[in-house]
N, C-alpha and C positions, 0 to 999 in steps of 0.2 A: 617776647618781641617788646620789651618795654627798653633791652638794654640793646638793642640793634644799633642805635648810633654811633652806640660806644666802640663799634668792632669795624668799623673804614680801616680794612690794614693799608691802608694807601696812607693814611694820616697816624696810622700808630707806627709803622716803622719809619715813618721820616725823621730825619733826617739821614739814616742808618743805610736807607736805600732808597731809593730815587721811584716815585711813583709809579712811572711804566715798565721800573722792573716789575713791581710788586703786581700791577694787573697784570703783566706779560704772564708772570710766574702763575700765578692764580685762575688764569684763564688756561692756564697750559697742564697744571694741578688737575681740575675744574674736567679739560678733553679727556687726560689718562684716569681718573677715577671711572666715566662714564665708558668709556673702551674697557675697562677691567671688569665692570660687573657685565658688561656686557658677555666678553667673553668666557662669564660663567655659566649665564644664563644659557650661551650655545653649548657648551658643555654639558650642562646637565641634561637640555633637551631642544628639540628644534626652535628657535624661539621664529616669530615676525615682529613685524613692528619695531624698521631698523630706527628710527628718528626715536623710536618713543624716550628715550635717555634724551637726547638734547636737551628737550625743556626745563627738568630740574634742576640742570646742569649748567645751563644760561642764568637760568635764575637766580641762584647758588653766588656763581661769581658775578651777579653783578648787585645784589646786594651785599657782599661782602668791597669788593671791592673798584666798586660805582663801576657804570657800563661801556668802556672800555674794555675791560674783562671780560663784561658780556659777551661784547661783540667778536672779542680773540675764544669764547669757547665755543660761539653759535657755528662761525666759518668752519672750525676745523673739526669739529665732531658734524656740521652737517658734510663736509668733505669727505670724512671720514664715512660716515652713513650712507652717502650717493655711491664713492665707491664700492663700498660693501654689496649695493645691492644690487648697483647697474651690470656689475664684473663681464662686461662687453671693452674693447678695445677702445678709447677713446672716452672712457666713463658716458659711453650709451645705455640708459636704459631696455634692456629687455623690450617690456612695453611703453609702449609711445603715453599710455593716457597714463603713465606713472610721472609725464612733466608735470604737470598741473600739481600733482600732488608735492612734490617737489616747487612751485612756487606756493604752493600754498604753506610748509613746511617752514616755508624763506618769510611770507610777512608775517606767522603767527611769533616764530622766532623774534620777530620786533618787536611787534605788541608787547611779548614776555618782556625783555630789556628794557622796554618804554615802563610797563607797570610798574617792576618794581626798584627801577631808574628811580621812581615817582614815590613808590612805598618808603624808601631806601631814605630819601628825601627829605621828607616827612616825619619820620622818627628818628632823625637829626635833627630837627630843627625840633619838637619836641625835646629831644632831652637836651638841647644844649639850654632853652626855655627854663626845663626841670633843674638846669641848673643853675641860671641866672634867679629864679625863684631863693633857691636855696639858698644865697652867697647873698640876695639883699633880706632873710628871710637869720639868718649870720650876721650879719652887720646889727639889724632891727635890733638883737637880743642880747649883743655888744655893748651896743647906747643906752640901753637900758639896764644893763646889770652896771656900765659905769657911773648911771643915773641913781640906782639904786646904793651902792658902795657909798658914793659922794652924802646921800641920806642919810645910810648906818654913819658917818662919819663922826658927820653934823650931826645926830641927836643924842651920839655917845658922848662927842666933845661937850657938846652943852651940861648933860648931865654928872661927864668926869669935874669940870667947873662948878658944877654947883656945889656939889658934893665935899670937892675942897672948901668950898668955902662954908659950909656947914660942919655943927657939930655934932654930939650925940645923937640920937635919935632920927636926925634927921641925914645924916649924914649915913648912918645905917640905911633906912631907906632909901635915898637916889642909890647908894652902892647898891643896892638889890635889883632897884630898878635901871642901874646900866649895867648887870650881868643880864639878867633878862633880853634885854635887848642885844647887846655880845652874844646871843645864843640864838636870836634871827639872824643874827644877821652872819654870821657862821652858818647856820642850815644853807642862806643861800650862797654863802663863796661855792659851799662846795656841789650844791646846786646843780652852778652853771661852769664846773672846770671841763663838760665838755666831755661824760662817758663813757655818750651812748647810746647812756640810755634816759631821753625825754622822761622829764618830770619825776626823777624818783633821786635819792638823794644815798649815799653810800653810806652806812650805819660805824661800819669800823674807821673808820677816816674820820668823820664829822664827829663819834662820840670820843675820840680821841683826842684830838683838837680841843674842842667843847673841857676834857679834865685836865689839857693842861693849864688852859684857859684861867680855869677855875682855882685851878694851887694856887696860881700867882696870886690873881685874885685873893683868894682867901689867906696870905699868907699862912700856907702849912709847909714847914718848915720842920726842922728839928725830929721832933719823936711821930710828931703825926704825917702821915703819907697815904697820897690817896694813888690806887692803881685801878687801872684803865681793861675792859681783858671782853673782848666784843670777835663774834662771826663776822663772815663776811653777809651780808646782809643791802639790798636795796631796797628804802620805805618810801612809798609815796611823801612826795613834797610836803603836805599839811599834815602827814602824821607826824613824820621825822621834827619836823619845829615842833610841835607838841610832846611830842619824846625828848627832845631837848632841853623845852622848858621842864618837865616832871623831876628829870635829871639832876637839873642846875638848885632846883627848890631841894630837893630831896638832903644831896649835894650839903647844900648852907648850910641846911638844918643839922646834918651832920656835923660841920666843925665847929657848930654857933654852940651843942647839946650835949652833943653823944659824950663828951670826955671833959668833961665838967670835974676839977680837982683833980687830973690828971695829966701827963706830957707825956705822954706816948699814943698811936692806937692806929689803926690802919682804916680807913675809909676805899670801899670798894663798888668799882661801877662793872658791872656783867651786863653785855646784849647778847640775845641766844637765840637765834634760828631755828626756831621749832616747824613741823610739821601740817598746822595748824595755822602756824600766826607765830608771833613774837612775845620774850617776856625782857621786858627790863628787870635787874635786880641791884640794888642799891642798900649796900650793908654796911654795918661796924660792927667793931666789935667793942662797943664805949659800955656806958654805964646801963644802957636802956633807959623804957619810958614806963611808964605807968599810966598803959593805956586807958586806963578806966577813971583815971582823974579828969576834975572838968579842966575845958579847956579854956586858954586865957582871954577875956572877953576886951568887946572895944578897938577904935581904927590905930592902932598903934601896936598890937598883940595878936599874932598866930595868922598874919597875913598869906605868906609860907601853906599854914597846915590849909587856909580856904583854898586857896590858887592851885593845889595839890590835882585835888580831885577835879576840879576845874577842866583843870589839863589833860586829865587822865580821859574825860570825857570826851574832849573835844579830839583826842586820837584815838579812838573808838576800843578803850583800856578798864581794866577792871583792879584795884590798887587792893592789897590785900598786905597786911603788917603783922607781925613774926619779934615781940621784942623780953628780953630776959634780962635776967641778969649779968649772961654774956657779951651780949650787944642787940644790936635790932637790925632787921630785914627785913625792905619795903621790894614790894612786883610788882610790876603791871604787865598786868596779862595781857596780850593782845591777839583779834585775832583778824587775820589778811583777808 
Protein backbone atom coordinates (compact mmCIF):
# COMPACT_ATOMS: atom_id res chain seq x y z
CA UNK A 1 0.00 0.00 0.00
CA UNK A 2 3.03 2.31 0.08
CA UNK A 3 2.40 3.31 -3.56
CA UNK A 4 -1.32 3.97 -3.10
CA UNK A 5 -0.76 7.72 -3.01
CA UNK A 6 0.66 7.50 -6.55
CA UNK A 7 -2.45 5.77 -7.94
CA UNK A 8 -4.69 8.83 -7.98
CA UNK A 9 -6.15 8.28 -11.46
CA UNK A 10 -7.67 11.77 -11.88
CA UNK A 11 -4.19 13.25 -11.35
CA UNK A 12 -2.42 10.62 -13.46
CA UNK A 13 -4.75 11.08 -16.44
CA UNK A 14 -5.07 14.86 -16.20
CA UNK A 15 -5.03 17.01 -18.31
CA UNK A 16 -5.61 14.45 -21.07
CA UNK A 17 -8.85 13.41 -19.36
CA UNK A 18 -10.73 15.76 -17.06
CA UNK A 19 -11.05 14.55 -13.45
CA UNK A 20 -14.83 14.22 -13.42
CA UNK A 21 -14.77 12.05 -16.55
CA UNK A 22 -12.18 9.80 -14.94
CA UNK A 23 -14.20 9.56 -11.73
CA UNK A 24 -17.38 8.74 -13.64
CA UNK A 25 -15.58 6.14 -15.75
CA UNK A 26 -13.97 4.47 -12.70
CA UNK A 27 -17.33 4.45 -10.90
CA UNK A 28 -19.11 2.79 -13.83
CA UNK A 29 -16.22 0.33 -14.32
CA UNK A 30 -16.41 -0.77 -10.67
CA UNK A 31 -20.19 -1.09 -10.95
CA UNK A 32 -19.93 -3.17 -14.12
CA UNK A 33 -17.34 -5.42 -12.49
CA UNK A 34 -19.55 -5.96 -9.44
CA UNK A 35 -22.56 -6.79 -11.64
CA UNK A 36 -20.50 -9.20 -13.75
CA UNK A 37 -19.18 -11.00 -10.68
CA UNK A 38 -22.70 -11.18 -9.30
CA UNK A 39 -23.96 -12.70 -12.56
CA UNK A 40 -21.21 -15.34 -12.45
CA UNK A 41 -22.16 -16.29 -8.89
CA UNK A 42 -25.83 -16.52 -9.85
CA UNK A 43 -24.99 -18.77 -12.79
CA UNK A 44 -23.02 -21.14 -10.57
CA UNK A 45 -25.41 -21.30 -7.66
CA UNK A 46 -28.35 -19.54 -6.11
CA UNK A 47 -26.76 -16.74 -4.17
CA UNK A 48 -28.13 -14.45 -1.51
CA UNK A 49 -26.78 -11.21 -0.07
CA UNK A 50 -27.39 -9.04 -3.13
CA UNK A 51 -25.60 -6.07 -1.53
CA UNK A 52 -22.42 -8.00 -0.68
CA UNK A 53 -20.38 -6.60 -3.59
CA UNK A 54 -21.41 -3.00 -3.00
CA UNK A 55 -18.79 -2.34 -0.32
CA UNK A 56 -15.63 -3.64 -2.10
CA UNK A 57 -16.66 -1.90 -5.32
CA UNK A 58 -17.22 1.39 -3.51
CA UNK A 59 -13.94 1.09 -1.63
CA UNK A 60 -11.87 0.39 -4.76
CA UNK A 61 -13.48 3.26 -6.67
CA UNK A 62 -12.79 5.68 -3.81
CA UNK A 63 -9.19 4.59 -3.34
CA UNK A 64 -8.31 4.93 -7.01
CA UNK A 65 -10.42 7.91 -8.07
CA UNK A 66 -11.52 9.79 -4.91
CA UNK A 67 -14.89 9.99 -3.21
CA UNK A 68 -16.96 11.13 -6.26
CA UNK A 69 -16.09 7.84 -8.00
CA UNK A 70 -17.12 6.01 -4.82
CA UNK A 71 -20.40 7.91 -4.77
CA UNK A 72 -21.12 7.00 -8.40
CA UNK A 73 -20.37 3.36 -7.65
CA UNK A 74 -22.54 3.43 -4.52
CA UNK A 75 -25.57 4.89 -6.31
CA UNK A 76 -25.37 2.50 -9.26
CA UNK A 77 -24.60 -0.68 -7.34
CA UNK A 78 -27.19 -0.03 -4.66
CA UNK A 79 -29.75 0.84 -7.35
CA UNK A 80 -28.99 -2.36 -9.23
CA UNK A 81 -29.07 -4.49 -6.07
CA UNK A 82 -32.29 -2.81 -4.96
CA UNK A 83 -33.98 -3.56 -8.30
CA UNK A 84 -32.55 -7.08 -8.26
CA UNK A 85 -33.92 -7.76 -4.76
CA UNK A 86 -37.34 -6.06 -4.88
CA UNK A 87 -38.64 -7.57 -8.10
CA UNK A 88 -41.84 -5.58 -7.44
CA UNK A 89 -43.46 -2.84 -9.55
CA UNK A 90 -42.17 0.53 -8.50
CA UNK A 91 -39.05 -1.01 -6.94
CA UNK A 92 -40.78 -2.03 -3.71
CA UNK A 93 -39.41 -4.77 -1.48
CA UNK A 94 -41.51 -7.85 -1.10
CA UNK A 95 -40.57 -7.82 2.60
CA UNK A 96 -41.32 -4.50 4.25
CA UNK A 97 -38.62 -5.16 6.88
CA UNK A 98 -36.03 -5.01 4.15
CA UNK A 99 -36.41 -1.20 4.01
CA UNK A 100 -34.46 -0.95 7.25
CA UNK A 101 -31.77 -3.15 5.69
CA UNK A 102 -31.51 -0.74 2.77
CA UNK A 103 -31.08 2.20 5.14
CA UNK A 104 -28.26 0.42 6.92
CA UNK A 105 -26.65 -0.49 3.56
CA UNK A 106 -26.72 3.17 2.53
CA UNK A 107 -25.25 4.30 5.86
CA UNK A 108 -22.58 1.59 5.64
CA UNK A 109 -21.71 2.70 2.12
CA UNK A 110 -21.35 6.31 3.21
CA UNK A 111 -19.07 5.21 6.06
CA UNK A 112 -17.01 3.08 3.64
CA UNK A 113 -16.54 6.03 1.28
CA UNK A 114 -15.52 8.30 4.17
CA UNK A 115 -12.98 5.80 5.56
CA UNK A 116 -11.55 5.02 2.14
CA UNK A 117 -11.22 8.73 1.31
CA UNK A 118 -9.48 9.48 4.62
CA UNK A 119 -7.10 6.58 4.06
CA UNK A 120 -6.41 7.69 0.47
CA UNK A 121 -5.60 11.23 1.60
CA UNK A 122 -3.35 9.99 4.38
CA UNK A 123 -1.47 7.73 1.93
CA UNK A 124 -1.13 10.61 -0.52
CA UNK A 125 0.23 12.93 2.16
CA UNK A 126 2.71 10.25 3.20
CA UNK A 127 3.83 9.85 -0.42
CA UNK A 128 4.26 13.60 -0.87
CA UNK A 129 6.23 13.81 2.37
CA UNK A 130 8.45 10.94 1.21
CA UNK A 131 9.05 12.68 -2.13
CA UNK A 132 9.99 15.91 -0.32
CA UNK A 133 12.42 14.05 1.92
CA UNK A 134 14.00 12.35 -1.09
CA UNK A 135 14.34 15.68 -2.87
CA UNK A 136 15.93 17.25 0.23
CA UNK A 137 18.31 14.31 0.59
CA UNK A 138 19.33 14.51 -3.08
CA UNK A 139 19.93 18.24 -2.71
CA UNK A 140 22.07 17.66 0.38
CA UNK A 141 24.08 14.92 -1.34
CA UNK A 142 24.61 17.16 -4.36
CA UNK A 143 25.87 19.93 -2.08
CA UNK A 144 28.21 17.54 -0.25
CA UNK A 145 29.42 16.16 -3.59
CA UNK A 146 30.11 19.67 -4.86
CA UNK A 147 32.05 20.62 -1.74
CA UNK A 148 34.06 17.39 -1.80
CA UNK A 149 34.99 17.95 -5.45
CA UNK A 150 36.16 21.45 -4.59
CA UNK A 151 38.21 20.13 -1.67
CA UNK A 152 39.86 17.45 -3.80
CA UNK A 153 40.56 19.99 -6.53
CA UNK A 154 42.15 22.34 -3.99
CA UNK A 155 44.38 19.60 -2.53
CA UNK A 156 45.49 18.34 -5.94
CA UNK A 157 46.22 21.89 -7.10
CA UNK A 158 48.40 22.56 -4.06
CA UNK A 159 50.28 19.29 -4.51
CA UNK A 160 50.76 19.93 -8.22
CA UNK A 161 52.11 23.44 -7.58
CA UNK A 162 54.56 22.10 -4.99
CA UNK A 163 55.59 19.28 -7.33
CA UNK A 164 56.38 21.71 -10.11
CA UNK A 165 58.53 23.82 -7.80
CA UNK A 166 60.44 20.84 -6.39
CA UNK A 167 62.93 18.57 -8.07
CA UNK A 168 64.53 15.20 -7.56
CA UNK A 169 63.13 12.92 -4.84
CA UNK A 170 60.84 15.64 -3.49
CA UNK A 171 59.14 16.02 -6.86
CA UNK A 172 58.71 12.24 -7.13
CA UNK A 173 57.22 12.05 -3.62
CA UNK A 174 54.80 14.90 -4.33
CA UNK A 175 53.83 13.26 -7.64
CA UNK A 176 53.08 10.00 -5.83
CA UNK A 177 50.98 11.85 -3.25
CA UNK A 178 49.14 13.64 -6.05
CA UNK A 179 48.27 10.36 -7.77
CA UNK A 180 46.99 8.89 -4.49
CA UNK A 181 44.71 11.85 -3.87
CA UNK A 182 43.44 11.69 -7.45
CA UNK A 183 42.70 7.97 -7.00
CA UNK A 184 40.48 8.74 -4.00
CA UNK A 185 38.84 11.63 -5.87
CA UNK A 186 38.00 9.39 -8.81
CA UNK A 187 36.36 6.83 -6.50
CA UNK A 188 34.31 9.66 -5.02
CA UNK A 189 33.16 10.83 -8.47
CA UNK A 190 32.11 7.32 -9.46
CA UNK A 191 30.29 6.89 -6.14
CA UNK A 192 28.04 9.90 -6.76
CA UNK A 193 27.16 9.25 -10.38
CA UNK A 194 23.65 8.21 -9.34
CA UNK A 195 23.60 4.59 -10.52
CA UNK A 196 20.99 3.69 -7.97
CA UNK A 197 23.25 1.60 -5.81
CA UNK A 198 23.94 3.72 -2.77
CA UNK A 199 27.37 3.31 -1.20
CA UNK A 200 28.94 1.27 -4.02
CA UNK A 201 31.35 1.98 -6.87
CA UNK A 202 31.19 0.35 -10.31
CA UNK A 203 34.70 -1.03 -10.63
CA UNK A 204 34.83 -1.36 -14.42
CA UNK A 205 34.31 2.37 -14.95
CA UNK A 206 36.37 3.37 -11.90
CA UNK A 207 39.48 1.31 -12.67
CA UNK A 208 39.25 2.14 -16.38
CA UNK A 209 39.21 5.84 -15.54
CA UNK A 210 42.03 5.37 -13.03
CA UNK A 211 44.21 3.51 -15.53
CA UNK A 212 43.72 6.22 -18.14
CA UNK A 213 44.79 8.86 -15.63
CA UNK A 214 47.81 6.80 -14.57
CA UNK A 215 48.90 6.32 -18.16
CA UNK A 216 48.89 10.09 -18.60
CA UNK A 217 50.46 10.90 -15.22
CA UNK A 218 53.27 8.36 -15.63
CA UNK A 219 53.88 9.42 -19.23
CA UNK A 220 53.48 5.88 -20.52
CA UNK A 221 54.16 6.40 -24.18
CA UNK A 222 55.78 4.53 -27.00
CA UNK A 223 56.61 0.92 -26.24
CA UNK A 224 55.23 0.71 -22.67
CA UNK A 225 51.46 0.35 -22.57
CA UNK A 226 48.92 0.04 -19.78
CA UNK A 227 45.83 -2.06 -20.43
CA UNK A 228 42.77 -2.44 -18.21
CA UNK A 229 40.38 -5.40 -18.29
CA UNK A 230 37.72 -5.33 -15.57
CA UNK A 231 34.47 -7.19 -14.92
CA UNK A 232 31.29 -5.35 -14.01
CA UNK A 233 31.10 -5.37 -10.22
CA UNK A 234 29.66 -3.07 -7.56
CA UNK A 235 32.05 -2.85 -4.60
CA UNK A 236 31.41 -0.96 -1.33
CA UNK A 237 32.88 2.53 -1.37
CA UNK A 238 35.59 2.13 1.28
CA UNK A 239 36.86 -1.11 -0.24
CA UNK A 240 36.81 0.39 -3.73
CA UNK A 241 38.99 3.30 -2.59
CA UNK A 242 41.53 0.88 -1.06
CA UNK A 243 41.52 -1.30 -4.19
CA UNK A 244 42.14 1.78 -6.33
CA UNK A 245 45.04 2.81 -4.12
CA UNK A 246 46.57 -0.68 -4.40
CA UNK A 247 46.24 -0.54 -8.19
CA UNK A 248 47.77 2.94 -8.19
CA UNK A 249 50.82 1.79 -6.22
CA UNK A 250 51.34 -1.41 -8.21
CA UNK A 251 51.10 0.30 -11.60
CA UNK A 252 53.43 3.08 -10.42
CA UNK A 253 56.00 0.56 -9.15
CA UNK A 254 55.80 -1.44 -12.38
CA UNK A 255 56.26 1.67 -14.52
CA UNK A 256 59.31 2.72 -12.52
CA UNK A 257 61.10 -0.59 -11.98
CA UNK A 258 59.77 -3.37 -14.23
CA UNK A 259 61.35 -2.23 -17.49
CA UNK A 260 64.84 -1.20 -16.46
CA UNK A 261 67.03 -1.20 -19.56
CA UNK A 262 64.06 -1.82 -21.85
CA UNK A 263 62.01 0.44 -24.09
CA UNK A 264 58.90 -1.72 -24.43
CA UNK A 265 56.55 -3.70 -22.27
CA UNK A 266 52.99 -4.11 -21.04
CA UNK A 267 51.34 -3.49 -17.68
CA UNK A 268 47.93 -5.13 -17.26
CA UNK A 269 45.31 -4.32 -14.62
CA UNK A 270 42.54 -6.92 -14.31
CA UNK A 271 39.61 -7.01 -11.91
CA UNK A 272 37.62 -10.23 -11.74
CA UNK A 273 34.32 -10.99 -10.02
CA UNK A 274 34.43 -14.42 -8.42
CA UNK A 275 31.78 -16.51 -6.62
CA UNK A 276 33.21 -15.67 -3.19
CA UNK A 277 34.41 -12.13 -3.90
CA UNK A 278 36.78 -10.34 -6.26
CA UNK A 279 40.41 -10.35 -7.38
CA UNK A 280 42.62 -7.48 -8.51
CA UNK A 281 45.53 -8.66 -10.67
CA UNK A 282 48.32 -6.31 -11.75
CA UNK A 283 50.95 -7.91 -13.98
CA UNK A 284 53.79 -6.88 -16.24
CA UNK A 285 56.14 -8.58 -18.67
CA UNK A 286 59.20 -6.81 -17.34
CA UNK A 287 62.50 -8.02 -15.96
CA UNK A 288 60.98 -9.43 -12.75
CA UNK A 289 62.25 -8.85 -9.26
CA UNK A 290 64.18 -10.71 -6.61
CA UNK A 291 61.66 -11.19 -3.82
CA UNK A 292 64.40 -12.54 -1.54
CA UNK A 293 66.53 -9.41 -1.82
CA UNK A 294 66.55 -7.05 1.16
CA UNK A 295 64.19 -4.12 0.84
CA UNK A 296 65.61 -0.60 0.77
CA UNK A 297 65.61 1.14 4.12
CA UNK A 298 64.89 4.74 5.00
CA UNK A 299 62.09 7.23 4.47
CA UNK A 300 63.05 7.99 0.88
CA UNK A 301 62.75 4.43 -0.44
CA UNK A 302 60.13 1.72 -0.46
CA UNK A 303 57.15 3.84 0.66
CA UNK A 304 54.93 2.29 -2.01
CA UNK A 305 56.00 -1.20 -0.95
CA UNK A 306 54.97 -0.41 2.61
CA UNK A 307 51.68 1.20 1.58
CA UNK A 308 50.50 -1.70 -0.58
CA UNK A 309 50.04 -4.18 2.32
CA UNK A 310 48.35 -1.44 4.38
CA UNK A 311 45.88 -0.65 1.59
CA UNK A 312 45.31 -4.38 1.06
CA UNK A 313 44.37 -4.78 4.73
CA UNK A 314 41.99 -1.83 4.47
CA UNK A 315 40.33 -3.55 1.51
CA UNK A 316 40.03 -6.79 3.49
CA UNK A 317 42.22 -8.71 1.05
CA UNK A 318 45.40 -10.75 0.86
CA UNK A 319 48.34 -9.90 -1.43
CA UNK A 320 50.33 -12.59 -3.23
CA UNK A 321 53.27 -11.98 -5.58
CA UNK A 322 54.74 -14.18 -8.30
CA UNK A 323 57.82 -12.96 -10.16
CA UNK A 324 60.23 -14.42 -12.64
CA UNK A 325 62.28 -13.66 -15.71
CA UNK A 326 59.10 -13.19 -17.75
CA UNK A 327 57.59 -10.59 -15.43
CA UNK A 328 55.72 -10.03 -12.19
CA UNK A 329 52.13 -10.69 -11.20
CA UNK A 330 50.58 -9.35 -8.00
CA UNK A 331 47.13 -10.57 -6.94
CA UNK A 332 44.85 -9.03 -4.33
CA UNK A 333 42.25 -11.61 -3.27
CA UNK A 334 39.12 -10.16 -1.67
CA UNK A 335 36.24 -11.99 -0.01
CA UNK A 336 32.83 -10.34 -0.31
